[in-house]
C-alpha positions as CSV (number, residue, x, y, z in Angstrom):
1,M,-7.7,38.0,-1.4
2,D,-8.4,34.4,-2.4
3,G,-5.5,33.3,-0.1
4,V,-6.9,35.3,2.8
5,S,-10.4,33.9,2.2
6,D,-9.1,30.3,2.1
7,T,-7.3,30.9,5.4
8,R,-10.5,32.2,7.0
9,R,-12.5,29.3,5.7
10,Q,-9.9,26.9,7.1
11,R,-10.1,28.6,10.5
12,D,-13.9,28.5,10.5
13,F,-13.8,24.8,9.6
14,W,-11.5,23.8,12.5
15,S,-13.4,26.1,14.9
16,R,-16.7,24.3,14.2
17,L,-15.4,20.8,14.9
18,P,-17.5,18.7,17.4
19,R,-16.5,18.3,21.0
20,G,-14.8,15.0,20.4
21,L,-12.3,16.7,18.0
22,A,-11.6,19.8,20.1
23,A,-7.8,19.4,20.0
24,F,-7.8,19.6,16.2
25,R,-8.6,23.3,16.6
26,Y,-4.9,23.8,17.3
27,R,-2.6,24.0,14.2
28,N,0.4,22.6,16.0
29,Y,-1.5,19.7,17.3
30,R,-2.9,18.9,13.8
31,L,0.7,18.8,12.5
32,F,1.8,16.6,15.3
33,W,-1.2,14.2,15.0
34,F,-1.0,13.5,11.3
35,G,2.7,13.1,11.4
36,Q,2.4,10.7,14.3
37,L,-0.3,8.7,12.5
38,I,2.2,7.8,9.7
39,S,5.1,7.2,12.0
40,V,3.2,5.1,14.5
41,T,1.8,3.0,11.7
42,G,5.4,2.2,10.7
43,T,6.3,1.5,14.4
44,W,3.5,-1.1,14.7
45,M,4.7,-2.7,11.4
46,Q,8.1,-3.0,12.9
47,S,6.9,-4.4,16.2
48,L,5.0,-7.2,14.6
49,A,7.8,-8.0,12.1
50,Q,10.4,-7.9,14.8
51,S,8.5,-10.5,16.9
52,W,8.1,-12.7,13.9
53,L,11.8,-12.3,13.0
54,V,12.8,-13.4,16.5
55,L,10.6,-16.4,16.3
56,S,12.3,-17.3,13.0
57,L,15.7,-17.1,14.7
58,T,14.6,-19.0,17.9
59,T,11.5,-20.9,19.1
60,S,12.1,-19.9,22.7
61,A,9.3,-17.8,24.4
62,F,11.9,-16.7,26.9
63,L,14.3,-15.3,24.2
64,L,11.3,-13.6,22.6
65,G,10.6,-11.9,26.0
66,L,14.2,-10.7,26.1
67,V,13.5,-8.4,23.2
68,S,11.2,-6.3,25.5
69,V,13.8,-6.5,28.2
70,F,16.4,-4.9,26.0
71,Q,14.0,-2.4,24.5
72,F,12.5,-1.1,27.8
73,A,15.3,-1.6,30.3
74,P,17.0,1.7,29.3
75,V,13.8,3.5,30.1
76,L,13.9,2.1,33.6
77,A,17.6,2.9,34.0
78,I,17.7,6.5,32.7
79,G,14.1,7.5,32.3
80,L,14.0,9.6,35.5
81,F,17.2,11.5,34.5
82,A,15.6,12.1,31.1
83,G,12.8,14.0,32.7
84,V,15.3,16.6,34.1
85,L,16.4,17.3,30.5
86,V,12.8,17.5,29.2
87,D,12.1,20.3,31.7
88,R,15.1,22.3,30.6
89,V,15.2,22.2,26.8
90,R,12.8,23.0,24.0
91,K,10.7,19.9,23.7
92,R,10.1,20.2,19.9
93,N,13.8,20.2,19.2
94,L,14.4,17.2,21.5
95,L,11.7,15.3,19.6
96,V,13.3,16.0,16.3
97,V,16.5,14.4,17.5
98,T,14.8,11.3,19.0
99,Q,12.6,10.7,16.0
100,A,15.6,11.0,13.6
101,L,17.6,8.5,15.7
102,S,14.7,6.0,15.8
103,G,14.4,6.2,12.0
104,L,18.1,5.5,11.6
105,L,17.9,2.4,13.9
106,A,14.9,1.1,11.9
107,G,16.9,1.5,8.7
108,L,19.8,-0.4,10.2
109,L,17.6,-3.3,11.1
110,A,16.1,-3.3,7.6
111,V,19.5,-3.5,6.0
112,L,20.8,-6.2,8.2
113,T,17.6,-8.3,7.7
114,W,17.5,-7.7,3.9
115,T,21.2,-8.8,3.5
116,D,20.5,-11.9,5.6
117,R,23.2,-10.8,8.1
118,I,20.8,-10.5,11.1
119,E,21.5,-12.4,14.2
120,L,19.6,-12.5,17.5
121,W,22.2,-10.5,19.4
122,M,21.9,-7.8,16.7
123,V,18.1,-7.6,17.3
124,Y,18.8,-7.2,21.0
125,A,21.4,-4.5,20.5
126,I,19.2,-2.4,18.2
127,A,16.3,-2.9,20.7
128,F,18.5,-1.6,23.4
129,C,19.6,1.5,21.4
130,L,15.9,2.2,20.6
131,G,15.0,1.9,24.2
132,T,17.7,4.4,25.1
133,V,16.2,6.9,22.6
134,N,12.7,6.2,23.9
135,A,13.7,7.0,27.4
136,F,14.0,10.6,26.3
137,D,11.3,10.5,23.6
138,M,8.4,9.3,25.7
139,P,8.3,11.8,28.5
140,T,9.0,14.6,25.9
141,R,6.0,13.6,23.8
142,Q,3.8,13.3,26.8
143,A,4.7,16.7,28.2
144,F,4.6,18.4,24.8
145,V,0.9,17.7,24.3
146,V,-0.2,20.3,26.9
147,E,2.0,22.9,25.3
148,M,0.1,22.4,22.0
149,V,-3.5,22.4,23.4
150,G,-3.4,23.7,27.0
151,K,-5.0,21.9,30.0
152,D,-8.6,22.5,29.0
153,D,-8.4,20.3,25.9
154,L,-5.7,18.0,27.3
155,M,-8.0,15.0,27.9
156,N,-9.3,15.3,24.4
157,A,-5.8,15.5,22.9
158,I,-4.7,12.4,24.9
159,A,-7.8,10.5,23.7
160,L,-7.1,11.5,20.1
161,N,-3.5,10.5,20.5
162,S,-4.8,7.1,21.7
163,S,-7.1,6.9,18.6
164,L,-4.2,7.5,16.2
165,F,-2.0,5.0,18.1
166,N,-4.7,2.4,17.8
167,A,-5.7,3.2,14.2
168,A,-2.1,2.6,13.4
169,R,-2.3,-0.6,15.5
170,I,-5.0,-1.8,13.1
171,I,-3.3,-0.7,9.9
172,G,0.3,-1.5,10.8
173,P,-0.1,-5.2,11.7
174,A,-2.4,-5.8,8.8
175,V,0.1,-4.4,6.3
176,A,3.0,-6.1,8.1
177,G,1.2,-9.4,8.0
178,V,0.9,-9.2,4.2
179,L,4.6,-8.1,3.9
180,L,5.8,-10.9,6.1
181,A,4.0,-13.5,4.0
182,A,5.1,-11.9,0.7
183,V,8.6,-10.5,1.1
184,G,9.7,-10.9,4.7
185,P,10.3,-8.5,7.7
186,A,12.9,-6.3,6.1
187,A,10.3,-4.4,4.1
188,A,8.4,-3.5,7.3
189,F,11.6,-2.2,8.9
190,G,12.4,-0.1,5.9
191,I,9.0,1.4,5.7
192,N,9.1,2.3,9.4
193,S,12.4,4.0,8.9
194,L,11.0,6.3,6.2
195,S,7.8,7.0,8.2
196,Y,9.7,9.1,10.7
197,L,10.2,11.7,8.1
198,A,6.5,12.6,8.4
199,V,6.6,13.4,12.1
200,I,9.9,15.3,11.8
201,T,8.4,17.4,9.0
202,G,5.4,18.2,11.1
203,L,7.5,19.2,14.1
204,L,9.6,21.6,12.0
205,M,6.5,23.2,10.5
206,M,5.2,24.2,14.0
207,K,5.0,27.8,15.2
208,L,6.0,28.0,18.8
209,G,6.5,30.8,21.3
210,P,9.9,31.4,22.9
211,H,11.2,28.8,25.3
212,V,11.1,29.9,29.0
213,D,13.5,28.1,31.3
214,V,11.7,27.8,34.6
215,V,14.0,25.1,36.1
216,R,16.7,26.0,38.5
217,G,19.3,24.0,40.3
218,R,21.6,21.0,39.6
219,G,20.4,17.9,37.9
220,L,20.3,15.6,41.0
221,Q,18.5,18.3,42.9
222,Q,15.9,18.7,40.2
223,L,15.5,14.9,40.0
224,R,14.9,14.7,43.8
225,E,12.4,17.6,43.5
226,G,10.4,15.7,40.9
227,L,10.4,12.4,42.8
228,S,9.5,14.1,46.0
229,Y,6.5,15.8,44.3
230,V,5.2,12.5,42.9
231,R,5.7,10.7,46.2
232,S,3.8,13.4,48.2
233,T,1.0,13.9,45.7
234,E,-1.4,11.0,46.0
235,N,-3.6,11.9,43.0
236,I,-0.4,11.3,41.0
237,L,1.2,8.5,42.9
238,R,-1.8,6.1,42.9
239,P,-2.6,6.2,39.2
240,I,1.1,5.7,38.4
241,L,1.3,2.7,40.7
242,L,-1.9,1.3,39.1
243,V,-0.4,1.8,35.6
244,G,2.8,0.1,36.6
245,L,1.1,-3.0,38.0
246,I,-1.2,-3.4,35.0
247,A,1.8,-2.9,32.5
248,T,3.8,-5.5,34.4
249,F,1.3,-8.3,34.7
250,G,-1.7,-7.6,32.4
251,M,-0.4,-6.2,29.1
252,N,2.4,-8.5,27.8
253,F,0.8,-9.0,24.5
254,N,4.0,-8.6,22.4
255,V,4.9,-12.0,24.0
256,W,1.5,-13.6,24.3
257,I,-0.1,-12.9,20.9
258,P,2.7,-14.2,18.6
259,L,2.9,-17.3,20.8
260,L,-0.9,-17.9,20.8
261,A,-0.9,-17.4,17.0
262,K,2.0,-19.8,16.3
263,Q,1.6,-22.5,19.0
264,D,-1.9,-22.5,20.4
265,L,-4.2,-21.3,17.6
266,N,-2.0,-22.5,14.7
267,S,-3.0,-19.4,12.6
268,G,0.5,-18.4,11.3
269,A,1.7,-15.0,10.3
270,G,-1.6,-13.9,8.9
271,G,-3.5,-14.9,12.0
272,F,-0.9,-13.0,14.1
273,G,-1.7,-9.9,12.1
274,L,-5.4,-10.4,12.6
275,L,-5.1,-10.8,16.3
276,M,-3.0,-7.7,16.6
277,A,-5.5,-5.8,14.4
278,A,-8.4,-6.9,16.5
279,S,-6.7,-5.6,19.6
280,G,-6.2,-2.3,17.7
281,V,-9.9,-2.1,16.7
282,G,-10.9,-2.4,20.4
283,S,-8.4,0.2,21.4
284,L,-9.5,2.6,18.7
285,A,-13.1,2.2,19.9
286,G,-12.0,2.9,23.4
287,A,-10.1,6.0,22.4
288,L,-13.0,7.4,20.4
289,A,-15.5,6.7,23.1
290,L,-13.3,8.6,25.6
291,A,-12.9,11.5,23.1
292,F,-16.6,11.9,22.3
293,L,-18.5,10.6,25.3
294,V,-16.5,11.2,28.4
295,T,-16.2,14.8,29.7
296,S,-14.3,14.1,32.9
297,V,-12.2,11.4,34.5
298,K,-14.0,9.5,37.3
299,R,-12.4,7.1,39.7
300,W,-14.9,4.3,39.3
301,M,-14.4,4.3,35.5
302,L,-10.6,4.0,35.9
303,F,-10.8,1.0,38.3
304,T,-13.7,-0.7,36.4
305,T,-11.9,-0.7,33.0
306,A,-8.7,-1.9,34.7
307,G,-10.5,-4.7,36.5
308,I,-12.2,-5.9,33.3
309,L,-8.9,-5.9,31.5
310,G,-7.6,-8.5,34.0
311,G,-10.8,-10.5,33.6
312,L,-10.5,-10.6,29.8
313,D,-6.9,-11.8,30.1
314,I,-8.3,-14.8,31.9
315,V,-10.9,-15.4,29.3
316,L,-8.3,-15.2,26.6
317,A,-6.3,-17.8,28.5
318,V,-9.2,-20.2,28.3
319,A,-9.7,-19.5,24.6
320,G,-6.0,-20.4,24.0
321,A,-6.1,-23.5,26.2
322,V,-9.2,-25.1,24.6
323,P,-8.4,-23.9,21.9
324,L,-11.3,-21.9,20.5
325,A,-11.7,-20.3,17.1
326,I,-9.4,-17.5,16.2
327,G,-12.5,-15.3,15.6
328,L,-13.4,-15.6,19.3
329,A,-9.9,-14.8,20.3
330,M,-10.1,-11.7,18.1
331,L,-13.3,-10.6,19.9
332,I,-11.7,-11.0,23.3
333,L,-8.6,-9.0,22.2
334,A,-10.9,-6.3,21.0
335,G,-12.4,-6.0,24.5
336,I,-8.9,-6.0,26.0
337,G,-7.9,-3.3,23.7
338,F,-10.9,-1.1,24.6
339,C,-10.2,-1.5,28.4
340,S,-6.4,-1.0,28.1
341,T,-6.7,2.2,26.1
342,T,-9.4,3.8,28.3
343,T,-7.5,2.9,31.5
344,M,-4.2,4.3,30.4
345,A,-5.7,7.5,28.8
346,M,-7.6,8.3,32.0
347,A,-4.6,7.6,34.2
348,N,-2.4,9.8,31.9
349,T,-4.9,12.7,32.0
350,T,-5.1,12.5,35.8
351,V,-1.3,12.7,36.2
352,Q,-0.7,15.4,33.6
353,T,-3.4,17.7,34.8
354,S,-2.2,17.4,38.4
355,A,1.4,18.3,37.6
356,P,2.6,22.0,37.5
357,D,4.2,23.2,34.3
358,E,7.7,23.4,35.7
359,L,7.6,19.8,36.9
360,R,5.6,18.2,34.1
361,G,8.6,16.7,32.3
362,R,9.9,15.1,35.5
363,V,6.5,13.9,36.6
364,M,5.8,12.3,33.1
365,S,9.3,10.7,33.2
366,V,8.2,8.9,36.4
367,Y,5.0,7.9,34.6
368,T,6.7,6.6,31.5
369,T,9.5,5.0,33.5
370,V,6.9,3.0,35.5
371,F,4.8,2.3,32.5
372,A,7.5,1.3,30.0
373,G,10.3,0.4,32.5
374,T,8.3,-2.3,34.1
375,A,7.6,-4.0,30.7
376,P,11.0,-5.9,30.7
377,F,10.1,-7.6,34.0
378,G,6.6,-8.4,32.8
379,A,7.9,-9.7,29.4
380,L,10.5,-11.8,31.2
381,I,8.1,-13.2,33.7
382,S,5.4,-14.0,31.2
383,G,7.9,-15.4,28.7
384,A,9.4,-17.7,31.3
385,I,6.0,-18.9,32.5
386,A,4.9,-19.5,28.9
387,S,8.1,-21.5,28.1
388,R,7.6,-23.7,31.2
389,F,3.8,-24.1,31.4
390,G,2.4,-22.7,28.1
391,T,1.0,-19.4,27.0
392,P,-2.6,-19.9,28.4
393,T,-1.1,-20.4,31.9
394,S,1.0,-17.3,31.5
395,L,-2.1,-15.3,30.5
396,L,-4.2,-16.8,33.4
397,I,-1.6,-15.8,36.0
398,G,-1.3,-12.3,34.4
399,G,-5.0,-11.8,34.5
400,V,-5.4,-13.0,38.1
401,V,-2.5,-10.8,39.4
402,T,-3.9,-7.8,37.5
403,M,-7.3,-8.1,39.1
404,A,-5.8,-8.5,42.5
405,A,-3.6,-5.4,41.9
406,V,-6.5,-3.3,40.8
407,A,-8.6,-4.4,43.8
408,T,-5.7,-3.5,46.2
409,V,-5.2,0.0,44.8
410,A,-8.9,0.6,44.7
411,F,-9.2,-0.4,48.4
412,W,-6.2,1.8,49.3
413,N,-7.9,4.6,47.5
414,Q,-11.1,4.1,49.3
415,L,-9.4,4.0,52.7
416,R,-7.7,7.3,52.0
417,G,-10.8,9.0,50.8
418,G,-10.1,8.7,47.1
419,F,-7.6,10.7,45.0
420,P,-9.2,13.9,43.7
421,I,-9.3,13.9,39.9
422,R,-9.6,17.3,38.4
423,A,-12.5,17.4,35.9
424,Q,-11.3,18.1,32.4
425,Q,-14.1,19.3,30.2
426,V,-13.8,18.4,26.5
427,K,-15.0,21.5,24.8
């Protein structure tokens, strides 16, 4: 009887959660969220350590930008085809495979670095392999959320996912900064490798219903069907275009922040960690504000936060050019984090709630391909500009182009009467 009473008390506890934590009422989502919190923390540790490792192997901003090219180019190349697979198979099982492969790649990077055998081409090769895995992992994770919570609580789940991503963005870089100063990057890679066990365990503990295959036809036919739907559905097409433009020109912080820390602000590895953590604090605040305060996605909110993001890029460029104190740069990055998280979460919610169940994997593969697949071009462009003219100039150009892109999409949206965004109530 005690066991039954404990179970009832647990159910009562989760059912009484406030509106901003509505998605936690679902057991599968709780398992997913807490596993991801551990794993994504490790991922952020690896991201920071990898950037610092590359800068220890080369001083070139262009070569640093090439890491993003190798890591995200596979998403651009095969991301759309991955969406066809996502719609056909059980998403939980596919996630177990992708997470296990990501853990193995992180372990390989740890061993090569620890044994002092690492070379730049090896970093590129591992980044390419990880990008190939991510081409399947990202649309699967995106499409899997609605299976755990349903459409009514989807916006809340996306906001809470952003909160865990950005809580990890605070913790991961801070820990990685300490490890870099104390023992070097290999420890961060090793911890990330082990962190994938948490999310795999959570996935295997889930209780899911039977998988129903609703997709018919050959692979290329299914791919054309998904692309045709996105192209003809403007309330999906415009947010995806907006996300792609912002990701390409306004969010190349894996290139900008380490260069600012090392070359412009002269703050070293510790300052690098602080700058990344500040961005994470702002992003976490944005995710929590979205979860607790916003009950539906509105067009003006989406365009406003996107425009402010571009403006803050310009302000950060000034802070790096002067240069101003690192504390001010941290404050600016916190604002950038807030705007980037809210913009992307609102765009994601709009796309997912507009997509039918049988096409969601393919629609989200277009979203993730545009979002992540454009990153190599953005990193390459921003890295090349930073190498030739300096990081502040690269940031300035990125901010100006971002603001112009947002204004263009907003004007197009106004001319066509605005894309209808389905209100998603956060219960």
